[in-house]
PyMOL Python script that loads the backbone (N, CA, C, O; Angstrom):
from pymol import cmd

cmd.read_pdbstr("""\
ATOM      1  N   MET A   1       3.998 -26.271   4.813  1.00  0.00           N
ATOM      2  CA  MET A   1       4.311 -27.182   3.738  1.00  0.00           C
ATOM      3  C   MET A   1       4.712 -28.554   4.281  1.00  0.00           C
ATOM      4  O   MET A   1       4.404 -29.574   3.664  1.00  0.00           O
ATOM      5  N   ASP A   2       5.392 -28.589   5.424  1.00  0.00           N
ATOM      6  CA  ASP A   2       5.799 -29.880   5.973  1.00  0.00           C
ATOM      7  C   ASP A   2       4.590 -30.733   6.307  1.00  0.00           C
ATOM      8  O   ASP A   2       4.607 -31.948   6.107  1.00  0.00           O
ATOM      9  N   HIS A   3       3.533 -30.097   6.819  1.00  0.00           N
ATOM     10  CA  HIS A   3       2.319 -30.840   7.144  1.00  0.00           C
ATOM     11  C   HIS A   3       1.705 -31.420   5.875  1.00  0.00           C
ATOM     12  O   HIS A   3       1.348 -32.598   5.838  1.00  0.00           O
ATOM     13  N   ALA A   4       1.582 -30.601   4.841  1.00  0.00           N
ATOM     14  CA  ALA A   4       0.977 -31.050   3.587  1.00  0.00           C
ATOM     15  C   ALA A   4       1.859 -32.077   2.881  1.00  0.00           C
ATOM     16  O   ALA A   4       1.359 -33.065   2.342  1.00  0.00           O
ATOM     17  N   ALA A   5       3.164 -31.846   2.884  1.00  0.00           N
ATOM     18  CA  ALA A   5       4.076 -32.724   2.155  1.00  0.00           C
ATOM     19  C   ALA A   5       4.344 -34.037   2.878  1.00  0.00           C
ATOM     20  O   ALA A   5       4.411 -35.094   2.251  1.00  0.00           O
ATOM     21  N   TYR A   6       4.497 -33.969   4.188  1.00  0.00           N
ATOM     22  CA  TYR A   6       4.929 -35.143   4.939  1.00  0.00           C
ATOM     23  C   TYR A   6       3.906 -35.642   5.951  1.00  0.00           C
ATOM     24  O   TYR A   6       4.081 -36.714   6.530  1.00  0.00           O
ATOM     25  N   GLY A   7       2.844 -34.880   6.168  1.00  0.00           N
ATOM     26  CA  GLY A   7       1.864 -35.266   7.168  1.00  0.00           C
ATOM     27  C   GLY A   7       2.344 -35.064   8.591  1.00  0.00           C
ATOM     28  O   GLY A   7       1.816 -35.677   9.518  1.00  0.00           O
ATOM     29  N   TRP A   8       3.346 -34.205   8.775  1.00  0.00           N
ATOM     30  CA  TRP A   8       3.917 -33.983  10.099  1.00  0.00           C
ATOM     31  C   TRP A   8       2.925 -33.259  10.995  1.00  0.00           C
ATOM     32  O   TRP A   8       2.132 -32.437  10.535  1.00  0.00           O
ATOM     33  N   ASP A   9       2.982 -33.582  12.293  1.00  0.00           N
ATOM     34  CA  ASP A   9       2.182 -32.835  13.257  1.00  0.00           C
ATOM     35  C   ASP A   9       3.012 -31.658  13.771  1.00  0.00           C
ATOM     36  O   ASP A   9       4.165 -31.480  13.378  1.00  0.00           O
ATOM     37  N   ALA A  10       2.409 -30.857  14.658  1.00  0.00           N
ATOM     38  CA  ALA A  10       3.063 -29.629  15.130  1.00  0.00           C
ATOM     39  C   ALA A  10       4.409 -29.906  15.796  1.00  0.00           C
ATOM     40  O   ALA A  10       5.362 -29.152  15.599  1.00  0.00           O
ATOM     41  N   GLU A  11       4.495 -30.968  16.574  1.00  0.00           N
ATOM     42  CA  GLU A  11       5.750 -31.268  17.263  1.00  0.00           C
ATOM     43  C   GLU A  11       6.855 -31.661  16.285  1.00  0.00           C
ATOM     44  O   GLU A  11       8.013 -31.291  16.476  1.00  0.00           O
ATOM     45  N   GLU A  12       6.504 -32.406  15.241  1.00  0.00           N
ATOM     46  CA  GLU A  12       7.501 -32.789  14.233  1.00  0.00           C
ATOM     47  C   GLU A  12       7.973 -31.565  13.444  1.00  0.00           C
ATOM     48  O   GLU A  12       9.154 -31.438  13.121  1.00  0.00           O
ATOM     49  N   ILE A  13       7.043 -30.682  13.143  1.00  0.00           N
ATOM     50  CA  ILE A  13       7.417 -29.447  12.443  1.00  0.00           C
ATOM     51  C   ILE A  13       8.326 -28.609  13.332  1.00  0.00           C
ATOM     52  O   ILE A  13       9.305 -28.031  12.860  1.00  0.00           O
ATOM     53  N   HIS A  14       7.998 -28.544  14.626  1.00  0.00           N
ATOM     54  CA  HIS A  14       8.816 -27.764  15.565  1.00  0.00           C
ATOM     55  C   HIS A  14      10.231 -28.341  15.669  1.00  0.00           C
ATOM     56  O   HIS A  14      11.199 -27.587  15.761  1.00  0.00           O
ATOM     57  N   ALA A  15      10.355 -29.668  15.656  1.00  0.00           N
ATOM     58  CA  ALA A  15      11.675 -30.300  15.711  1.00  0.00           C
ATOM     59  C   ALA A  15      12.506 -29.925  14.483  1.00  0.00           C
ATOM     60  O   ALA A  15      13.721 -29.752  14.581  1.00  0.00           O
ATOM     61  N   ALA A  16      11.852 -29.802  13.335  1.00  0.00           N
ATOM     62  CA  ALA A  16      12.565 -29.448  12.100  1.00  0.00           C
ATOM     63  C   ALA A  16      12.796 -27.945  11.975  1.00  0.00           C
ATOM     64  O   ALA A  16      13.693 -27.506  11.256  1.00  0.00           O
ATOM     65  N   HIS A  17      11.982 -27.163  12.679  1.00  0.00           N
ATOM     66  CA  HIS A  17      12.055 -25.699  12.597  1.00  0.00           C
ATOM     67  C   HIS A  17      11.985 -25.102  14.009  1.00  0.00           C
ATOM     68  O   HIS A  17      10.997 -24.456  14.358  1.00  0.00           O
ATOM     69  N   PRO A  18      13.020 -25.314  14.814  1.00  0.00           N
ATOM     70  CA  PRO A  18      12.967 -24.890  16.222  1.00  0.00           C
ATOM     71  C   PRO A  18      12.845 -23.380  16.418  1.00  0.00           C
ATOM     72  O   PRO A  18      12.512 -22.931  17.514  1.00  0.00           O
ATOM     73  N   HIS A  19      13.107 -22.595  15.385  1.00  0.00           N
ATOM     74  CA  HIS A  19      12.972 -21.141  15.505  1.00  0.00           C
ATOM     75  C   HIS A  19      11.503 -20.717  15.537  1.00  0.00           C
ATOM     76  O   HIS A  19      11.198 -19.576  15.882  1.00  0.00           O
ATOM     77  N   LEU A  20      10.597 -21.623  15.183  1.00  0.00           N
ATOM     78  CA  LEU A  20       9.159 -21.342  15.260  1.00  0.00           C
ATOM     79  C   LEU A  20       8.611 -21.860  16.583  1.00  0.00           C
ATOM     80  O   LEU A  20       8.969 -22.954  17.019  1.00  0.00           O
ATOM     81  N   SER A  21       7.748 -21.082  17.221  1.00  0.00           N
ATOM     82  CA  SER A  21       7.116 -21.558  18.453  1.00  0.00           C
ATOM     83  C   SER A  21       5.981 -22.518  18.088  1.00  0.00           C
ATOM     84  O   SER A  21       5.468 -22.496  16.969  1.00  0.00           O
ATOM     85  N   LEU A  22       5.603 -23.355  19.047  1.00  0.00           N
ATOM     86  CA  LEU A  22       4.473 -24.245  18.806  1.00  0.00           C
ATOM     87  C   LEU A  22       3.201 -23.439  18.534  1.00  0.00           C
ATOM     88  O   LEU A  22       2.356 -23.855  17.741  1.00  0.00           O
ATOM     89  N   ALA A  23       3.069 -22.291  19.191  1.00  0.00           N
ATOM     90  CA  ALA A  23       1.896 -21.442  18.957  1.00  0.00           C
ATOM     91  C   ALA A  23       1.864 -20.967  17.496  1.00  0.00           C
ATOM     92  O   ALA A  23       0.803 -20.952  16.872  1.00  0.00           O
ATOM     93  N   GLN A  24       3.014 -20.583  16.958  1.00  0.00           N
ATOM     94  CA  GLN A  24       3.071 -20.150  15.557  1.00  0.00           C
ATOM     95  C   GLN A  24       2.702 -21.302  14.625  1.00  0.00           C
ATOM     96  O   GLN A  24       1.973 -21.114  13.651  1.00  0.00           O
ATOM     97  N   ILE A  25       3.204 -22.476  14.929  1.00  0.00           N
ATOM     98  CA  ILE A  25       2.936 -23.645  14.088  1.00  0.00           C
ATOM     99  C   ILE A  25       1.459 -24.005  14.141  1.00  0.00           C
ATOM    100  O   ILE A  25       0.851 -24.280  13.106  1.00  0.00           O
ATOM    101  N   HIS A  26       0.872 -24.005  15.342  1.00  0.00           N
ATOM    102  CA  HIS A  26      -0.554 -24.317  15.466  1.00  0.00           C
ATOM    103  C   HIS A  26      -1.402 -23.267  14.735  1.00  0.00           C
ATOM    104  O   HIS A  26      -2.411 -23.609  14.118  1.00  0.00           O
ATOM    105  N   ALA A  27      -1.002 -22.005  14.800  1.00  0.00           N
ATOM    106  CA  ALA A  27      -1.730 -20.955  14.088  1.00  0.00           C
ATOM    107  C   ALA A  27      -1.657 -21.183  12.579  1.00  0.00           C
ATOM    108  O   ALA A  27      -2.654 -21.031  11.873  1.00  0.00           O
ATOM    109  N   ALA A  28      -0.488 -21.545  12.099  1.00  0.00           N
ATOM    110  CA  ALA A  28      -0.324 -21.803  10.667  1.00  0.00           C
ATOM    111  C   ALA A  28      -1.137 -23.021  10.234  1.00  0.00           C
ATOM    112  O   ALA A  28      -1.768 -23.000   9.177  1.00  0.00           O
ATOM    113  N   LEU A  29      -1.127 -24.084  11.047  1.00  0.00           N
ATOM    114  CA  LEU A  29      -1.910 -25.273  10.716  1.00  0.00           C
ATOM    115  C   LEU A  29      -3.406 -24.970  10.735  1.00  0.00           C
ATOM    116  O   LEU A  29      -4.157 -25.477   9.902  1.00  0.00           O
ATOM    117  N   SER A  30      -3.831 -24.153  11.675  1.00  0.00           N
ATOM    118  CA  SER A  30      -5.232 -23.754  11.740  1.00  0.00           C
ATOM    119  C   SER A  30      -5.628 -22.983  10.484  1.00  0.00           C
ATOM    120  O   SER A  30      -6.683 -23.234   9.901  1.00  0.00           O
ATOM    121  N   TYR A  31      -4.785 -22.051  10.076  1.00  0.00           N
ATOM    122  CA  TYR A  31      -5.041 -21.279   8.856  1.00  0.00           C
ATOM    123  C   TYR A  31      -5.099 -22.217   7.651  1.00  0.00           C
ATOM    124  O   TYR A  31      -5.974 -22.088   6.795  1.00  0.00           O
ATOM    125  N   TYR A  32      -4.159 -23.162   7.595  1.00  0.00           N
ATOM    126  CA  TYR A  32      -4.133 -24.117   6.488  1.00  0.00           C
ATOM    127  C   TYR A  32      -5.444 -24.901   6.422  1.00  0.00           C
ATOM    128  O   TYR A  32      -6.042 -25.034   5.354  1.00  0.00           O
ATOM    129  N   HIS A  33      -5.882 -25.414   7.564  1.00  0.00           N
ATOM    130  CA  HIS A  33      -7.105 -26.219   7.560  1.00  0.00           C
ATOM    131  C   HIS A  33      -8.340 -25.382   7.229  1.00  0.00           C
ATOM    132  O   HIS A  33      -9.277 -25.884   6.607  1.00  0.00           O
ATOM    133  N   ASP A  34      -8.351 -24.114   7.637  1.00  0.00           N
ATOM    134  CA  ASP A  34      -9.470 -23.236   7.314  1.00  0.00           C
ATOM    135  C   ASP A  34      -9.509 -22.868   5.831  1.00  0.00           C
ATOM    136  O   ASP A  34     -10.568 -22.524   5.305  1.00  0.00           O
ATOM    137  N   HIS A  35      -8.352 -22.940   5.150  1.00  0.00           N
ATOM    138  CA  HIS A  35      -8.246 -22.542   3.736  1.00  0.00           C
ATOM    139  C   HIS A  35      -7.648 -23.673   2.883  1.00  0.00           C
ATOM    140  O   HIS A  35      -6.997 -23.420   1.869  1.00  0.00           O
ATOM    141  N   LYS A  36      -7.876 -24.900   3.305  1.00  0.00           N
ATOM    142  CA  LYS A  36      -7.226 -26.067   2.692  1.00  0.00           C
ATOM    143  C   LYS A  36      -7.439 -26.131   1.177  1.00  0.00           C
ATOM    144  O   LYS A  36      -6.475 -26.309   0.431  1.00  0.00           O
ATOM    145  N   GLY A  37      -8.664 -25.993   0.719  1.00  0.00           N
ATOM    146  CA  GLY A  37      -8.933 -26.091  -0.719  1.00  0.00           C
ATOM    147  C   GLY A  37      -8.165 -25.067  -1.526  1.00  0.00           C
ATOM    148  O   GLY A  37      -7.569 -25.385  -2.555  1.00  0.00           O
ATOM    149  N   GLU A  38      -8.185 -23.842  -1.050  1.00  0.00           N
ATOM    150  CA  GLU A  38      -7.484 -22.762  -1.743  1.00  0.00           C
ATOM    151  C   GLU A  38      -5.970 -22.986  -1.742  1.00  0.00           C
ATOM    152  O   GLU A  38      -5.316 -22.829  -2.774  1.00  0.00           O
ATOM    153  N   LEU A  39      -5.414 -23.351  -0.584  1.00  0.00           N
ATOM    154  CA  LEU A  39      -3.970 -23.544  -0.475  1.00  0.00           C
ATOM    155  C   LEU A  39      -3.505 -24.778  -1.238  1.00  0.00           C
ATOM    156  O   LEU A  39      -2.459 -24.745  -1.887  1.00  0.00           O
ATOM    157  N   ASP A  40      -4.268 -25.865  -1.168  1.00  0.00           N
ATOM    158  CA  ASP A  40      -3.906 -27.058  -1.929  1.00  0.00           C
ATOM    159  C   ASP A  40      -3.944 -26.773  -3.429  1.00  0.00           C
ATOM    160  O   ASP A  40      -3.090 -27.246  -4.180  1.00  0.00           O
ATOM    161  N   GLY A  41      -4.943 -25.992  -3.862  1.00  0.00           N
ATOM    162  CA  GLY A  41      -5.012 -25.616  -5.269  1.00  0.00           C
ATOM    163  C   GLY A  41      -3.819 -24.776  -5.685  1.00  0.00           C
ATOM    164  O   GLY A  41      -3.269 -24.959  -6.771  1.00  0.00           O
ATOM    165  N   GLN A  42      -3.418 -23.849  -4.816  1.00  0.00           N
ATOM    166  CA  GLN A  42      -2.260 -23.002  -5.114  1.00  0.00           C
ATOM    167  C   GLN A  42      -0.993 -23.846  -5.200  1.00  0.00           C
ATOM    168  O   GLN A  42      -0.184 -23.656  -6.108  1.00  0.00           O
ATOM    169  N   MET A  43      -0.814 -24.781  -4.261  1.00  0.00           N
ATOM    170  CA  MET A  43       0.373 -25.648  -4.296  1.00  0.00           C
ATOM    171  C   MET A  43       0.369 -26.500  -5.556  1.00  0.00           C
ATOM    172  O   MET A  43       1.422 -26.710  -6.159  1.00  0.00           O
ATOM    173  N   GLN A  44      -0.803 -27.000  -5.966  1.00  0.00           N
ATOM    174  CA  GLN A  44      -0.897 -27.812  -7.180  1.00  0.00           C
ATOM    175  C   GLN A  44      -0.538 -26.987  -8.412  1.00  0.00           C
ATOM    176  O   GLN A  44       0.178 -27.471  -9.289  1.00  0.00           O
ATOM    177  N   ARG A  45      -1.024 -25.752  -8.490  1.00  0.00           N
ATOM    178  CA  ARG A  45      -0.693 -24.877  -9.628  1.00  0.00           C
ATOM    179  C   ARG A  45       0.812 -24.583  -9.671  1.00  0.00           C
ATOM    180  O   ARG A  45       1.415 -24.563 -10.744  1.00  0.00           O
ATOM    181  N   GLN A  46       1.409 -24.355  -8.502  1.00  0.00           N
ATOM    182  CA  GLN A  46       2.851 -24.095  -8.461  1.00  0.00           C
ATOM    183  C   GLN A  46       3.637 -25.317  -8.910  1.00  0.00           C
ATOM    184  O   GLN A  46       4.631 -25.190  -9.626  1.00  0.00           O
ATOM    185  N   LEU A  47       3.196 -26.504  -8.494  1.00  0.00           N
ATOM    186  CA  LEU A  47       3.871 -27.732  -8.905  1.00  0.00           C
ATOM    187  C   LEU A  47       3.745 -27.934 -10.414  1.00  0.00           C
ATOM    188  O   LEU A  47       4.718 -28.290 -11.079  1.00  0.00           O
ATOM    189  N   GLU A  48       2.559 -27.709 -10.946  1.00  0.00           N
ATOM    190  CA  GLU A  48       2.363 -27.836 -12.396  1.00  0.00           C
ATOM    191  C   GLU A  48       3.212 -26.819 -13.150  1.00  0.00           C
ATOM    192  O   GLU A  48       3.786 -27.152 -14.187  1.00  0.00           O
ATOM    193  N   ASN A  49       3.304 -25.595 -12.658  1.00  0.00           N
ATOM    194  CA  ASN A  49       4.127 -24.568 -13.287  1.00  0.00           C
ATOM    195  C   ASN A  49       5.602 -24.967 -13.235  1.00  0.00           C
ATOM    196  O   ASN A  49       6.331 -24.790 -14.211  1.00  0.00           O
ATOM    197  N   HIS A  50       6.033 -25.500 -12.103  1.00  0.00           N
ATOM    198  CA  HIS A  50       7.416 -25.961 -11.976  1.00  0.00           C
ATOM    199  C   HIS A  50       7.703 -27.053 -13.001  1.00  0.00           C
ATOM    200  O   HIS A  50       8.728 -27.020 -13.682  1.00  0.00           O
ATOM    201  N   ARG A  51       6.798 -28.015 -13.106  1.00  0.00           N
ATOM    202  CA  ARG A  51       6.996 -29.107 -14.066  1.00  0.00           C
ATOM    203  C   ARG A  51       7.028 -28.587 -15.499  1.00  0.00           C
ATOM    204  O   ARG A  51       7.842 -29.037 -16.305  1.00  0.00           O
ATOM    205  N   ARG A  52       6.144 -27.638 -15.821  1.00  0.00           N
ATOM    206  CA  ARG A  52       6.118 -27.067 -17.162  1.00  0.00           C
ATOM    207  C   ARG A  52       7.441 -26.368 -17.474  1.00  0.00           C
ATOM    208  O   ARG A  52       8.025 -26.571 -18.538  1.00  0.00           O
ATOM    209  N   LEU A  53       7.906 -25.540 -16.529  1.00  0.00           N
ATOM    210  CA  LEU A  53       9.169 -24.834 -16.742  1.00  0.00           C
ATOM    211  C   LEU A  53      10.336 -25.805 -16.845  1.00  0.00           C
ATOM    212  O   LEU A  53      11.255 -25.605 -17.640  1.00  0.00           O
ATOM    213  N   ARG A  54      10.292 -26.853 -16.040  1.00  0.00           N
ATOM    214  CA  ARG A  54      11.359 -27.864 -16.071  1.00  0.00           C
ATOM    215  C   ARG A  54      11.400 -28.541 -17.440  1.00  0.00           C
ATOM    216  O   ARG A  54      12.476 -28.767 -17.994  1.00  0.00           O
ATOM    217  N   ASN A  55      10.237 -28.861 -17.975  1.00  0.00           N
ATOM    218  CA  ASN A  55      10.181 -29.499 -19.292  1.00  0.00           C
ATOM    219  C   ASN A  55      10.650 -28.564 -20.398  1.00  0.00           C
ATOM    220  O   ASN A  55      11.246 -29.007 -21.380  1.00  0.00           O
ATOM    221  N   GLU A  56      10.385 -27.282 -20.242  1.00  0.00           N
ATOM    222  CA  GLU A  56      10.812 -26.292 -21.240  1.00  0.00           C
ATOM    223  C   GLU A  56      12.319 -26.060 -21.201  1.00  0.00           C
ATOM    224  O   GLU A  56      12.903 -25.608 -22.186  1.00  0.00           O
ATOM    225  N   ALA A  57      12.939 -26.360 -20.092  1.00  0.00           N
ATOM    226  CA  ALA A  57      14.381 -26.144 -19.936  1.00  0.00           C
ATOM    227  C   ALA A  57      15.119 -27.449 -20.204  1.00  0.00           C
ATOM    228  O   ALA A  57      15.817 -27.971 -19.334  1.00  0.00           O
ATOM    229  N   SER A  58      14.956 -27.967 -21.411  1.00  0.00           N
ATOM    230  CA  SER A  58      15.594 -29.234 -21.749  1.00  0.00           C
ATOM    231  C   SER A  58      17.105 -29.117 -21.624  1.00  0.00           C
ATOM    232  O   SER A  58      17.689 -28.066 -21.887  1.00  0.00           O
ATOM    233  N   GLY A  59      17.706 -30.190 -21.228  1.00  0.00           N
ATOM    234  CA  GLY A  59      19.154 -30.213 -21.054  1.00  0.00           C
ATOM    235  C   GLY A  59      19.608 -29.800 -19.665  1.00  0.00           C
ATOM    236  O   GLY A  59      20.797 -29.887 -19.358  1.00  0.00           O
ATOM    237  N   GLN A  60      18.688 -29.351 -18.819  1.00  0.00           N
ATOM    238  CA  GLN A  60      19.040 -28.975 -17.455  1.00  0.00           C
ATOM    239  C   GLN A  60      19.172 -30.235 -16.605  1.00  0.00           C
ATOM    240  O   GLN A  60      18.366 -31.158 -16.727  1.00  0.00           O
ATOM    241  N   LEU A  61      20.169 -30.273 -15.759  1.00  0.00           N
ATOM    242  CA  LEU A  61      20.370 -31.417 -14.876  1.00  0.00           C
ATOM    243  C   LEU A  61      19.593 -31.227 -13.582  1.00  0.00           C
ATOM    244  O   LEU A  61      19.428 -30.106 -13.101  1.00  0.00           O
ATOM    245  N   THR A  62      19.118 -32.335 -13.027  1.00  0.00           N
ATOM    246  CA  THR A  62      18.479 -32.284 -11.716  1.00  0.00           C
ATOM    247  C   THR A  62      19.563 -32.254 -10.650  1.00  0.00           C
ATOM    248  O   THR A  62      20.732 -32.509 -10.937  1.00  0.00           O
ATOM    249  N   GLN A  63      19.173 -31.942  -9.421  1.00  0.00           N
ATOM    250  CA  GLN A  63      20.126 -31.935  -8.310  1.00  0.00           C
ATOM    251  C   GLN A  63      20.780 -33.307  -8.162  1.00  0.00           C
ATOM    252  O   GLN A  63      21.985 -33.398  -7.930  1.00  0.00           O
ATOM    253  N   VAL A  64      19.996 -34.365  -8.295  1.00  0.00           N
ATOM    254  CA  VAL A  64      20.525 -35.721  -8.159  1.00  0.00           C
ATOM    255  C   VAL A  64      21.527 -36.020  -9.268  1.00  0.00           C
ATOM    256  O   VAL A  64      22.561 -36.638  -9.016  1.00  0.00           O
ATOM    257  N   GLU A  65      21.229 -35.587 -10.502  1.00  0.00           N
ATOM    258  CA  GLU A  65      22.153 -35.807 -11.615  1.00  0.00           C
ATOM    259  C   GLU A  65      23.463 -35.056 -11.415  1.00  0.00           C
ATOM    260  O   GLU A  65      24.533 -35.570 -11.740  1.00  0.00           O
ATOM    261  N   ILE A  66      23.380 -33.845 -10.882  1.00  0.00           N
ATOM    262  CA  ILE A  66      24.585 -33.057 -10.611  1.00  0.00           C
ATOM    263  C   ILE A  66      25.449 -33.761  -9.569  1.00  0.00           C
ATOM    264  O   ILE A  66      26.665 -33.864  -9.735  1.00  0.00           O
ATOM    265  N   LEU A  67      24.825 -34.243  -8.499  1.00  0.00           N
ATOM    266  CA  LEU A  67      25.578 -34.938  -7.449  1.00  0.00           C
ATOM    267  C   LEU A  67      26.199 -36.225  -7.981  1.00  0.00           C
ATOM    268  O   LEU A  67      27.334 -36.559  -7.643  1.00  0.00           O
ATOM    269  N   ALA A  68      25.456 -36.938  -8.809  1.00  0.00           N
ATOM    270  CA  ALA A  68      25.993 -38.176  -9.381  1.00  0.00           C
ATOM    271  C   ALA A  68      27.190 -37.883 -10.278  1.00  0.00           C
ATOM    272  O   ALA A  68      28.186 -38.606 -10.239  1.00  0.00           O
ATOM    273  N   LYS A  69      27.101 -36.819 -11.093  1.00  0.00           N
ATOM    274  CA  LYS A  69      28.220 -36.444 -11.959  1.00  0.00           C
ATOM    275  C   LYS A  69      29.427 -35.979 -11.159  1.00  0.00           C
ATOM    276  O   LYS A  69      30.561 -36.057 -11.631  1.00  0.00           O
ATOM    277  N   ALA A  70      29.179 -35.490  -9.936  1.00  0.00           N
ATOM    278  CA  ALA A  70      30.276 -35.047  -9.071  1.00  0.00           C
ATOM    279  C   ALA A  70      31.015 -36.226  -8.468  1.00  0.00           C
ATOM    280  O   ALA A  70      32.035 -36.049  -7.802  1.00  0.00           O
ATOM    281  N   GLY A  71      30.499 -37.440  -8.701  1.00  0.00           N
ATOM    282  CA  GLY A  71      31.179 -38.629  -8.222  1.00  0.00           C
ATOM    283  C   GLY A  71      30.862 -38.979  -6.782  1.00  0.00           C
ATOM    284  O   GLY A  71      31.615 -39.716  -6.147  1.00  0.00           O
ATOM    285  N   LEU A  72      29.768 -38.466  -6.260  1.00  0.00           N
ATOM    286  CA  LEU A  72      29.393 -38.797  -4.888  1.00  0.00           C
ATOM    287  C   LEU A  72      28.867 -40.224  -4.830  1.00  0.00           C
ATOM    288  O   LEU A  72      28.321 -40.717  -5.817  1.00  0.00           O
ATOM    289  N   PRO A  73      29.022 -40.899  -3.685  1.00  0.00           N
ATOM    290  CA  PRO A  73      28.558 -42.288  -3.574  1.00  0.00           C
ATOM    291  C   PRO A  73      27.063 -42.401  -3.861  1.00  0.00           C
ATOM    292  O   PRO A  73      26.291 -41.499  -3.537  1.00  0.00           O
ATOM    293  N   GLY A  74      26.665 -43.509  -4.468  1.00  0.00           N
ATOM    294  CA  GLY A  74      25.275 -43.719  -4.855  1.00  0.00           C
ATOM    295  C   GLY A  74      24.300 -43.631  -3.696  1.00  0.00           C
ATOM    296  O   GLY A  74      23.201 -43.101  -3.857  1.00  0.00           O
ATOM    297  N   ASP A  75      24.684 -44.147  -2.516  1.00  0.00           N
ATOM    298  CA  ASP A  75      23.745 -44.101  -1.393  1.00  0.00           C
ATOM    299  C   ASP A  75      23.500 -42.661  -0.958  1.00  0.00           C
ATOM    300  O   ASP A  75      22.399 -42.328  -0.519  1.00  0.00           O
ATOM    301  N   PHE A  76      24.513 -41.803  -1.073  1.00  0.00           N
ATOM    302  CA  PHE A  76      24.337 -40.386  -0.734  1.00  0.00           C
ATOM    303  C   PHE A  76      23.401 -39.725  -1.737  1.00  0.00           C
ATOM    304  O   PHE A  76      22.494 -38.987  -1.354  1.00  0.00           O
ATOM    305  N   VAL A  77      23.623 -39.993  -3.019  1.00  0.00           N
ATOM    306  CA  VAL A  77      22.797 -39.412  -4.068  1.00  0.00           C
ATOM    307  C   VAL A  77      21.350 -39.856  -3.880  1.00  0.00           C
ATOM    308  O   VAL A  77      20.441 -39.040  -4.035  1.00  0.00           O
ATOM    309  N   ASN A  78      21.110 -41.114  -3.552  1.00  0.00           N
ATOM    310  CA  ASN A  78      19.745 -41.606  -3.351  1.00  0.00           C
ATOM    311  C   ASN A  78      19.082 -40.936  -2.160  1.00  0.00           C
ATOM    312  O   ASN A  78      17.886 -40.648  -2.213  1.00  0.00           O
ATOM    313  N   ARG A  79      19.823 -40.677  -1.085  1.00  0.00           N
ATOM    314  CA  ARG A  79      19.249 -40.010   0.080  1.00  0.00           C
ATOM    315  C   ARG A  79      18.873 -38.567  -0.239  1.00  0.00           C
ATOM    316  O   ARG A  79      17.882 -38.064   0.290  1.00  0.00           O
ATOM    317  N   VAL A  80      19.632 -37.897  -1.082  1.00  0.00           N
ATOM    318  CA  VAL A  80      19.376 -36.501  -1.412  1.00  0.00           C
ATOM    319  C   VAL A  80      18.043 -36.357  -2.140  1.00  0.00           C
ATOM    320  O   VAL A  80      17.390 -35.320  -2.025  1.00  0.00           O
ATOM    321  N   GLN A  81      17.633 -37.370  -2.880  1.00  0.00           N
ATOM    322  CA  GLN A  81      16.368 -37.305  -3.615  1.00  0.00           C
ATOM    323  C   GLN A  81      15.195 -37.019  -2.692  1.00  0.00           C
ATOM    324  O   GLN A  81      14.199 -36.433  -3.116  1.00  0.00           O
ATOM    325  N   TYR A  82      15.304 -37.426  -1.438  1.00  0.00           N
ATOM    326  CA  TYR A  82      14.179 -37.323  -0.521  1.00  0.00           C
ATOM    327  C   TYR A  82      14.295 -36.152   0.440  1.00  0.00           C
ATOM    328  O   TYR A  82      13.471 -36.017   1.344  1.00  0.00           O
ATOM    329  N   LEU A  83      15.301 -35.302   0.265  1.00  0.00           N
ATOM    330  CA  LEU A  83      15.427 -34.130   1.109  1.00  0.00           C
ATOM    331  C   LEU A  83      14.548 -33.015   0.567  1.00  0.00           C
ATOM    332  O   LEU A  83      14.475 -32.811  -0.645  1.00  0.00           O
ATOM    333  N   PRO A  84      13.875 -32.290   1.465  1.00  0.00           N
ATOM    334  CA  PRO A  84      13.054 -31.172   0.978  1.00  0.00           C
ATOM    335  C   PRO A  84      13.932 -30.059   0.429  1.00  0.00           C
ATOM    336  O   PRO A  84      15.014 -29.790   0.950  1.00  0.00           O
ATOM    337  N   MET A  85      13.461 -29.424  -0.616  1.00  0.00           N
ATOM    338  CA  MET A  85      14.172 -28.292  -1.193  1.00  0.00           C
ATOM    339  C   MET A  85      13.723 -27.035  -0.457  1.00  0.00           C
ATOM    340  O   MET A  85      12.523 -26.791  -0.333  1.00  0.00           O
ATOM    341  N   ARG A  86      14.644 -26.251   0.023  1.00  0.00           N
ATOM    342  CA  ARG A  86      14.307 -25.033   0.760  1.00  0.00           C
ATOM    343  C   ARG A  86      14.900 -23.851   0.053  1.00  0.00           C
ATOM    344  O   ARG A  86      14.739 -22.717   0.504  1.00  0.00           O
TER     345      ARG A  86
END
""", "prot")
cmd.dss("prot")
cmd.show_as("cartoon", "prot")
cmd.util.cbc("prot")
cmd.orient("prot")
């Protein structure tokens, strides 16, 4: 997902996920590239489903809204918007 989301190469992914070996990362990237259309379609469907469910759950706060209501500094709240959700 890091490659698709951020365009990271194997070394950048390894820096973010040191528990994975470079061999594992290269194998995963190879699989991704061999099945790119299928995997990209699956990720798109999941994103659309997430958006649909989010819209159906009116009144729910986003993570950023929760942090802002907690009184955290604005620069912290803005940085959180760009953190990957795990």
